[in-house]
VOBA-1610 file (N, C-alpha, C; in pm, whole numbers, padded with zeros to 5 digits, always signed):
BEGIN
Unk+00078-00140+00006Unk-00009+00009-00009Unk+00082+00134+00002Unk+00044+00234-00073Unk+00132+00328-00110Unk+00123+00418+00038Unk+00207+00482+00071Unk+00213+00582+00169Unk+00249+00728+00105Unk+00128+00821+00110Unk+00161+00964+00087Unk+00201+01061+00162Unk+00297+01138+00128Unk+00346+01246+00229Unk+00273+01359+00189Unk+00153+01397+00304Unk+00085+01513+00279Unk+00133+01638+00351Unk+00148+01727+00265Unk+00201+01850+00325Unk+00100+01968+00363Unk+00078+01984+00484Unk-00009+02084+00530Unk+00014+02231+00485Unk-00096+02276+00466Unk-00092+02421+00395Unk-00073+02522+00477Unk+00037+02567+00530Unk+00077+02689+00606Unk+00206+02741+00519Unk+00233+02856+00583Unk+00328+02952+00520Unk+00454+02874+00500Unk+00521+02799+00576Unk+00652+02736+00571Unk+00638+02661+00437Unk+00535+02581+00436Unk+00543+02454+00323Unk+00511+02544+00175Unk+00413+02653+00196Unk+00392+02716+00078Unk+00522+02766+00011Unk+00628+02820+00113Unk+00752+02854+00055Unk+00828+02714+00014Unk+00849+02644+00098Unk+00947+02527+00087Unk+00891+02429-00009Unk+00768+02377+00010Unk+00743+02250-00072Unk+00788+02138-00012Unk+00824+02114+00119Unk+00913+02006+00145Unk+00842+01853+00144Unk+00931+01772+00113Unk+00880+01635+00091Unk+00999+01568+00088Unk+01060+01510+00209Unk+01180+01443+00225Unk+01180+01297+00142Unk+01280+01226+00143Unk+01307+01098+00087Unk+01223+01022+00177Unk+01101+01008+00144Unk+01000+00907+00259Unk+01022+00768+00188Unk+00963+00683+00272Unk+00933+00541+00253Unk+00892+00536+00109Unk+00791+00616+00058Unk+00735+00602-00068Unk+00687+00732-00090Unk+00756+00827-00134Unk+00725+00985-00145Unk+00654+00999-00279Unk+00541+01102-00291Unk+00506+01152-00412Unk+00584+01232-00505Unk+00547+01256-00619Unk+00587+01365-00689Unk+00554+01496-00634Unk+00626+01578-00609Unk+00556+01722-00543Unk+00616+01846-00622Unk+00520+01910-00689Unk+00570+02032-00745Unk+00630+02157-00664Unk+00726+02199-00646Unk+00740+02268-00526Unk+00765+02424-00573Unk+00740+02464-00707Unk+00745+02607-00741Unk+00596+02648-00778Unk+00592+02773-00703Unk+00461+02834-00690Unk+00426+02830-00850Unk+00288+02819-00888Unk+00242+02821-01037Unk+00248+02696-01114Unk+00315+02607-01051Unk+00309+02489-01106Unk+00435+02443-01217Unk+00504+02546-01214Unk+00628+02527-01337Unk+00747+02465-01237Unk+00782+02355-01270Unk+00889+02297-01195Unk+01013+02288-01267Unk+01040+02355-01364Unk+01162+02363-01445Unk+01267+02381-01373Unk+01370+02281-01380Unk+01494+02327-01323Unk+01500+02248-01185Unk+01398+02201-01143Unk+01374+02121-01011Unk+01450+01996-00986Unk+01478+01913-01110Unk+01528+01802-01127Unk+01685+01807-01108Unk+01753+01922-01109Unk+01885+01937-01124Unk+01948+01928-00991Unk+02047+01840-00959Unk+02122+01822-00828Unk+02207+01959-00821Unk+02265+01941-00689Unk+02353+02042-00652Unk+02470+02073-00741Unk+02500+02207-00782Unk+02594+02212-00857Unk+02716+02243-00829Unk+02782+02119-00799Unk+02929+02113-00720Unk+02980+01992-00802Unk+03115+01974-00760Unk+03192+01843-00769Unk+03114+01726-00735Unk+03131+01600-00799Unk+03067+01493-00744Unk+03183+01442-00682Unk+03303+01457-00677Unk+03428+01366-00593Unk+03379+01381-00461Unk+03425+01259-00415Unk+03406+01212-00275Unk+03478+01290-00181Unk+03582+01373-00197Unk+03665+01434-00109Unk+03708+01347+00002Unk+03781+01238-00049Unk+03836+01143+00053Unk+03930+01187+00170Unk+03924+01140+00283Unk+04021+01175+00388Unk+04166+01106+00343Unk+04258+01233+00339Unk+04390+01173+00293Unk+04463+01081+00390Unk+04545+00994+00323Unk+04614+00896+00401Unk+04683+00959+00522Unk+04716+00880+00605Unk+04759+00933+00734Unk+04727+01055+00790Unk+04584+01074+00799Unk+04530+01186+00858Unk+04546+01188+00999Unk+04556+01299+01057Unk+04594+01322+01215Unk+04486+01243+01279Unk+04512+01178+01404Unk+04412+01098+01482Unk+04328+01215+01545Unk+04203+01183+01585Unk+04127+01264+01629Unk+04037+01198+01734Unk+03994+01290+01857Unk+03934+01218+01944Unk+03775+01219+01897Unk+03684+01144+01944Unk+03525+01138+01908Unk+03490+01278+01916Unk+03522+01345+02023Unk+03459+01480+02039Unk+03489+01570+01918Unk+03632+01548+01865Unk+03672+01660+01755Unk+03588+01604+01639Unk+03568+01479+01614Unk+03506+01424+01503Unk+03359+01481+01514Unk+03283+01497+01618Unk+03134+01536+01629Unk+03137+01694+01619Unk+03239+01758+01658Unk+03247+01900+01627Unk+03268+01921+01507Unk+03363+01867+01416Unk+03365+01890+01286Unk+03249+01856+01208Unk+03166+01766+01246Unk+03033+01743+01180Unk+02928+01854+01199Unk+02967+01969+01313Unk+02886+02031+01344Unk+02740+02005+01361Unk+02724+01926+01460Unk+02599+01883+01496Unk+02525+01972+01582Unk+02407+02026+01546Unk+02316+02102+01664Unk+02174+02049+01669Unk+02142+02046+01799Unk+02028+01979+01813Unk+01889+02072+01804Unk+01800+02010+01748Unk+01665+02107+01733Unk+01556+02004+01725Unk+01533+01934+01833Unk+01458+01818+01834Unk+01286+01867+01822Unk+01240+01789+01755Unk+01099+01780+01751Unk+01043+01764+01885Unk+00956+01843+01930Unk+00917+01852+02075Unk+00841+01709+02110Unk+00862+01673+02252Unk+00823+01561+02296Unk+00641+01566+02279Unk+00586+01462+02248Unk+00439+01445+02244Unk+00378+01504+02165Unk+00460+01555+02061Unk+00391+01638+01931Unk+00418+01562+01805Unk+00326+01562+01697Unk+00372+01514+01578Unk+00423+01395+01578Unk+00557+01360+01508Unk+00634+01256+01508Unk+00684+01183+01641Unk+00670+01273+01748Unk+00712+01228+01869Unk+00581+01196+01974Unk+00465+01180+01920Unk+00352+01139+01996Unk+00373+01011+02082Unk+00444+00924+02001Unk+00455+00801+02078Unk+00623+00765+02070Unk+00669+00702+02162Unk+00816+00701+02182Unk+00840+00549+02173Unk+00912+00514+02062Unk+00939+00385+02034Unk+01113+00369+02048Unk+01136+00287+02163Unk+01288+00273+02198Unk+01384+00228+02092Unk+01478+00266+02058Unk+01596+00229+01954Unk+01718+00212+02018Unk+01740+00084+01993Unk+01890+00036+02023Unk+01991+00033+01886Unk+02044+00145+01832Unk+02097+00126+01700Unk+02190+00022+01680Unk+02143-00041+01563Unk+02239-00165+01480Unk+02290-00123+01369Unk+02227-00013+01306Unk+02258+00017+01162Unk+02250+00161+01139Unk+02318+00219+01051Unk+02285+00349+01009Unk+02251+00383+00853Unk+02148+00410+00842Unk+02063+00451+00718Unk+02117+00587+00655Unk+02132+00587+00517Unk+02164+00699+00461Unk+02081+00711+00348Unk+02019+00847+00360Unk+01897+00889+00276Unk+01958+01033+00186Unk+01880+01052+00078Unk+01919+01185+00039Unk+01754+01252+00013Unk+01739+01383+00031Unk+01604+01443+00057Unk+01511+01446-00073Unk+01597+01441-00180Unk+01526+01456-00319Unk+01425+01580-00309Unk+01501+01699-00258Unk+01407+01813-00236Unk+01503+01915-00288Unk+01464+01961-00412Unk+01575+02058-00484Unk+01558+02218-00489Unk+01456+02252-00390Unk+01411+02389-00360Unk+01546+02440-00287Unk+01576+02572-00348Unk+01701+02645-00300Unk+01695+02657-00148Unk+01586+02676-00098Unk+01561+02693+00057Unk+01556+02554+00145Unk+01577+02459+00085Unk+01538+02321+00146Unk+01649+02279+00233Unk+01728+02375+00282Unk+01850+02314+00371Unk+01815+02248+00513Unk+01915+02228+00565Unk+01879+02123+00701Unk+01783+02197+00816Unk+01797+02332+00837Unk+01730+02406+00918Unk+01596+02418+00864Unk+01559+02434+00748Unk+01424+02417+00704Unk+01355+02289+00714Unk+01417+02183+00700Unk+01378+02045+00723Unk+01340+02020+00858Unk+01404+02092+00959Unk+01406+02078+01107Unk+01278+02153+01113Unk+01248+02261+01067Unk+01117+02348+01086Unk+01004+02250+01061Unk+01017+02182+00924Unk+00893+02112+00877Unk+00869+02008+00976Unk+00979+01939+01033Unk+00934+01835+01114Unk+00880+01879+01253Unk+00936+01962+01313Unk+00881+02037+01427Unk+00721+02070+01409Unk+00679+02133+01310Unk+00573+02186+01266Unk+00460+02077+01237Unk+00525+01953+01217Unk+00424+01840+01170Unk+00375+01871+01034Unk+00465+01920+00956Unk+00453+01945+00811Unk+00448+01815+00711Unk+00527+01722+00760Unk+00561+01592+00681Unk+00477+01474+00753Unk+00339+01498+00716Unk+00233+01413+00765Unk+00225+01300+00659Unk+00160+01178+00707Unk+00159+01070+00608Unk+00028+00992+00664Unk-00023+00933+00555Unk-00134+00853+00592Unk-00099+00729+00666Unk-00153+00700+00795Unk-00112+00608+00890Unk-00216+00482+00840Unk-00120+00378+00826Unk-00207+00257+00765Unk-00163+00133+00827Unk-00209+00023+00844Unk-00184-00096+00889Unk-00077-00171+00810Unk+00044-00200+00834Unk+00154-00240+00756Unk+00227-00151+00662Unk+00205-00004+00702Unk+00261+00102+00642Unk+00300+00204+00753Unk+00307+00332+00728Unk+00349+00418+00835Unk+00296+00410+00961Unk+00372+00397+01055Unk+00300+00371+01188Unk+00257+00484+01289Unk+00297+00597+01264Unk+00274+00709+01331Unk+00203+00835+01253Unk+00193+00843+01119Unk+00103+00935+01057Unk+00212+01067+01008Unk+00341+01020+01034Unk+00448+01130+01013Unk+00593+01063+00960Unk+00647+01140+00879Unk+00797+01108+00858Unk+00887+01165+00973Unk+00971+01082+01015Unk+01061+01137+01102Unk+01206+01074+01082Unk+01300+01120+01091Unk+01451+01066+01126Unk+01541+01144+01196Unk+01650+01099+01224Unk+01736+01149+01333Unk+01822+01283+01306Unk+01871+01279+01182Unk+01955+01391+01140Unk+01935+01454+00982Unk+01941+01578+00948Unk+01954+01637+00831Unk+02069+01689+00810Unk+02148+01665+00701Unk+02288+01723+00705Unk+02292+01819+00547Unk+02355+01925+00545Unk+02391+02013+00434Unk+02530+02044+00450Unk+02555+02151+00359Unk+02699+02182+00340Unk+02767+02246+00484Unk+02687+02273+00561Unk+02717+02365+00682Unk+02693+02293+00821Unk+02607+02229+00814Unk+02554+02169+00937Unk+02488+02051+00946Unk+02486+01982+01070Unk+02407+01850+01074Unk+02314+01869+01195Unk+02201+01883+01142Unk+02083+01919+01257Unk+02000+01786+01291Unk+02006+01772+01444Unk+01948+01640+01496Unk+01801+01696+01531Unk+01713+01583+01500Unk+01588+01620+01512Unk+01508+01517+01624Unk+01576+01397+01635Unk+01542+01308+01734Unk+01635+01247+01816Unk+01626+01206+01954Unk+01730+01138+02011Unk+01750+01015+01952Unk+01892+00971+01956Unk+01929+00821+01890Unk+01870+00705+01985Unk+01828+00727+02069Unk+01751+00629+02130Unk+01582+00613+02108Unk+01552+00699+02009Unk+01409+00687+01972Unk+01411+00637+01817Unk+01314+00567+01768Unk+01300+00513+01635Unk+01224+00650+01559Unk+01299+00647+01416Unk+01230+00725+01351Unk+01138+00652+01270Unk+01073+00716+01138Unk+01001+00668+01037Unk+01031+00697+00928Unk+01148+00630+00864Unk+01233+00672+00749Unk+01257+00580+00639Unk+01210+00431+00669Unk+01302+00326+00585Unk+01180+00230+00539Unk+01127+00147+00626Unk+01057+00047+00605Unk+00934+00007+00677Unk+00883+00118+00730Unk+00764+00087+00816Unk+00807+00024+00939Unk+00729-00115+00972Unk+00759-00179+01084Unk+00882-00268+01043Unk+00967-00250+00977Unk+01064-00361+00958Unk+01193-00306+01030Unk+01297-00361+00996Unk+01448-00337+01087Unk+01511-00212+01057Unk+01471-00146+00922Unk+01504-00016+00902Unk+01488+00090+01004Unk+01348+00075+01040Unk+01301+00185+01118Unk+01330+00131+01267Unk+01321+00010+01296Unk+01339-00055+01451Unk+01468-00053+01478Unk+01572-00063+01388Unk+01712-00066+01434Unk+01823+00033+01390Unk+01767+00127+01307Unk+01862+00222+01248Unk+01837+00365+01270Unk+01954+00427+01266Unk+01955+00568+01274Unk+01925+00619+01139Unk+01841+00705+01117Unk+01808+00775+00973Unk+01885+00932+00959Unk+01979+00928+00852Unk+02042+01054+00833Unk+01996+01089+00658Unk+01952+01215+00667Unk+01910+01264+00541Unk+02013+01370+00500Unk+02047+01336+00371Unk+02140+01436+00283Unk+02078+01542+00209Unk+02096+01680+00224Unk+02035+01792+00138Unk+02077+01788-00006Unk+01959+01822-00076Unk+02001+01835-00218Unk+01952+01954-00268Unk+01932+02044-00184Unk+01883+02193-00232Unk+01974+02266-00326Unk+01909+02345-00420Unk+02022+02390-00509Unk+02111+02505-00460Unk+02235+02497-00492Unk+02328+02592-00421Unk+02405+02504-00312Unk+02365+02400-00294Unk+02410+02325-00141Unk+02550+02249-00216Unk+02648+02249-00144Unk+02785+02174-00196Unk+02759+02043-00172Unk+02752+01956-00272Unk+02745+01813-00224Unk+02854+01749-00190Unk+02966+01765-00237Unk+03090+01715-00166Unk+03105+01751-00022Unk+03083+01863+00027Unk+03083+01896+00159Unk+02974+01841+00251Unk+02877+01847+00167Unk+02761+01760+00268Unk+02786+01606+00289Unk+02854+01526+00159Unk+02884+01397+00164Unk+03006+01378+00285Unk+03082+01458+00293Unk+03194+01465+00415Unk+03141+01490+00529Unk+03058+01580+00551Unk+03011+01617+00676Unk+02926+01504+00738Unk+02845+01428+00647Unk+02775+01321+00690Unk+02872+01210+00707Unk+02956+01180+00632Unk+03066+01072+00647Unk+03122+01082+00810Unk+03142+01235+00832Unk+03212+01240+00967Unk+03115+01205+01099Unk+02989+01238+01051Unk+02866+01216+01161Unk+02856+01070+01173Unk+02859+00994+01041Unk+02826+00846+01052Unk+02944+00791+01123Unk+03084+00818+01096Unk+03188+00756+01168Unk+03190+00776+01315Unk+03140+00915+01368Unk+03113+00923+01500Unk+03007+00820+01578Unk+02908+00815+01479Unk+02791+00728+01537Unk+02842+00596+01558Unk+02914+00564+01437Unk+02994+00395+01433Unk+03055+00375+01574Unk+03140+00486+01612Unk+03219+00459+01720Unk+03124+00477+01865Unk+03011+00545+01870Unk+02948+00550+01979Unk+02846+00419+02000Unk+02820+00363+01871Unk+02734+00263+01917Unk+02793+00112+01855Unk+02913+00127+01836Unk+02975+00000+01785Unk+02935-00055+01676Unk+02901+00024+01570Unk+02851-00017+01448Unk+02932-00053+01351Unk+02946-00166+01286Unk+03076-00187+01183Unk+03024-00136+01031Unk+03124-00098+00955Unk+03092-00027+00841Unk+02998-00110+00765Unk+02993-00242+00746Unk+02884-00313+00678Unk+02761-00301+00728Unk+02729-00242+00817Unk+02592-00196+00874Unk+02557-00065+00849Unk+02651+00020+00797Unk+02617+00138+00742Unk+02571+00134+00593Unk+02436+00154+00553Unk+02359+00100+00458Unk+02260+00241+00376Unk+02256+00218+00238Unk+02147+00300+00176Unk+02027+00287+00222Unk+01927+00361+00183Unk+01776+00337+00220Unk+01748+00210+00137Unk+01825+00225+00014Unk+01795+00093-00090Unk+01800-00043-00016Unk+01872-00054+00107Unk+01885-00173+00176Unk+01781-00235+00216Unk+01673-00139+00251Unk+01567-00220+00344Unk+01458-00231+00237Unk+01389-00340+00217Unk+01278-00372+00107Unk+01151-00321+00169Unk+01078-00267+00070Unk+00953-00218+00075Unk+00854-00308+00018Unk+00818-00430+00111Unk+00711-00510+00057Unk+00596-00469+00000Unk+00546-00508-00102Unk+00414-00465-00156Unk+00439-00357-00258Unk+00574-00298-00264Unk+00584-00200-00354Unk+00665-00228-00503Unk+00653-00166-00613Unk+00727-00195-00706Unk+00779-00055-00769Unk+00921-00054-00766Unk+01022-00172-00721Unk+01014-00167-00564Unk+01065-00290-00544Unk+01087-00303-00394Unk+01173-00229-00304Unk+01294-00210-00378Unk+01385-00145-00310Unk+01390+00004-00381Unk+01414+00100-00298Unk+01409+00241-00334Unk+01536+00293-00373Unk+01555+00371-00478Unk+01657+00427-00535Unk+01697+00540-00456Unk+01772+00541-00366Unk+01819+00611-00257Unk+01896+00576-00161Unk+02027+00687-00147Unk+02030+00807-00180Unk+02073+00787-00344Unk+02006+00822-00457Unk+02032+00808-00564Unk+02166+00829-00633Unk+02218+00950-00593Unk+02346+00985-00631Unk+02473+00893-00577Unk+02456+00827-00475Unk+02546+00711-00450Unk+02550+00562-00480Unk+02440+00571-00588Unk+02383+00412-00638Unk+02420+00418-00753Unk+02461+00308-00820Unk+02492+00272-00978Unk+02368+00195-01036Unk+02295+00284-01116Unk+02162+00236-01174Unk+02057+00182-01086Unk+02065+00254-00979Unk+01947+00229-00876Unk+02002+00114-00775Unk+02118+00090-00786Unk+02174-00012-00678Unk+02321+00011-00621Unk+02332-00034-00490Unk+02474-00017-00468Unk+02579-00073-00556Unk+02681-00005-00551Unk+02787-00065-00641Unk+02928+00020-00611Unk+02991+00060-00699Unk+03110+00095-00689Unk+03089+00247-00609Unk+03009+00341-00646Unk+02996+00464-00573Unk+02964+00449-00420Unk+02858+00340-00408Unk+02858+00321-00260Unk+02993+00253-00176Unk+03059+00191-00241Unk+03158+00111-00186Unk+03280+00229-00161Unk+03276+00333-00252Unk+03387+00440-00238Unk+03334+00529-00140Unk+03190+00543-00126Unk+03144+00640+00008Unk+03186+00556+00136Unk+03145+00438+00147Unk+03193+00362+00271Unk+03325+00374+00300Unk+03406+00372+00189Unk+03563+00398+00230Unk+03582+00535+00285Unk+03515+00642+00238Unk+03543+00743+00298Unk+03504+00754+00443Unk+03399+00713+00468Unk+03356+00694+00596Unk+03424+00630+00688Unk+03490+00507+00638Unk+03582+00436+00713Unk+03711+00487+00739Unk+03753+00570+00664Unk+03875+00678+00681Unk+03855+00772+00790Unk+03749+00824+00810Unk+03697+00905+00922Unk+03708+00815+01053Unk+03640+00715+01036Unk+03640+00638+01154Unk+03785+00566+01201Unk+03858+00542+01116Unk+03977+00507+01152Unk+04070+00611+01206Unk+04053+00726+01201Unk+04122+00838+01240Unk+04078+00866+01387Unk+03983+00791+01430Unk+03932+00815+01579Unk+04076+00762+01660Unk+04088+00833+01759Unk+04202+00790+01869Unk+04148+00663+01942Unk+04225+00577+01940Unk+04160+00450+02024Unk+04239+00430+02158Unk+04195+00398+02271Unk+04287+00368+02371Unk+04377+00256+02371Unk+04472+00255+02447Unk+04573+00149+02454Unk+04484+00006+02443Unk+04557-00073+02337Unk+04506-00196+02333Unk+04397-00209+02221Unk+04367-00077+02158Unk+04286-00096+02056Unk+04137-00127+02054Unk+04105-00106+02177Unk+03946-00138+02201Unk+03890-00001+02237Unk+03763+00038+02205Unk+03678+00123+02245Unk+03638+00086+02371
//
């Protein structure tokens, strides 16, 4: 059964037209007047992965977290996507892209939409469990904004499947003018930090594609589309995992090599 992202009509969404990389998002015309020309373009930046140089200086987890520039801006407890708390013990990290090309759709604007309940969805048995899209972090070229504590489940991957039940969800912004290479590297730093915090191995850092959406055709979502090859994980995804792993390997380890 399809789950539609229903945008509530208030001023923020009239400007933004937000609809993130949902579990099954609709096509949304985000330009007033219905002219969507140019909205399919990705960020006008280099597609290089900006890998960490070999022999990068060791960093503490705190340093890496600081470089990711994480800012907390939680959805208020008891409202919208946090009406019901589902405990999360993270075993995976799921990487998404927003597929939102509005020039204003940066990390902070996504945070506003989440806090205002703008990303509401139809709640159905076997589908969206809470009536809203939620995830843990949105990352752009400048900041990583945190929307949920990492001990609470989001609604970003596969309904009542392991993607939502066991993974931290990270969305990467695609707004026009956003530097994709910087966004990718900031996301890699955040991911490496979370791997360290929760003892998550690199093979459990997965794209949204990883989680099947039973009853949908195609079953696997082409997300994050710019890190997949022909809609599937391949060379690009392996390169990005290597970038994350280099940041992870740069973290200072105590004597004996154990965390």
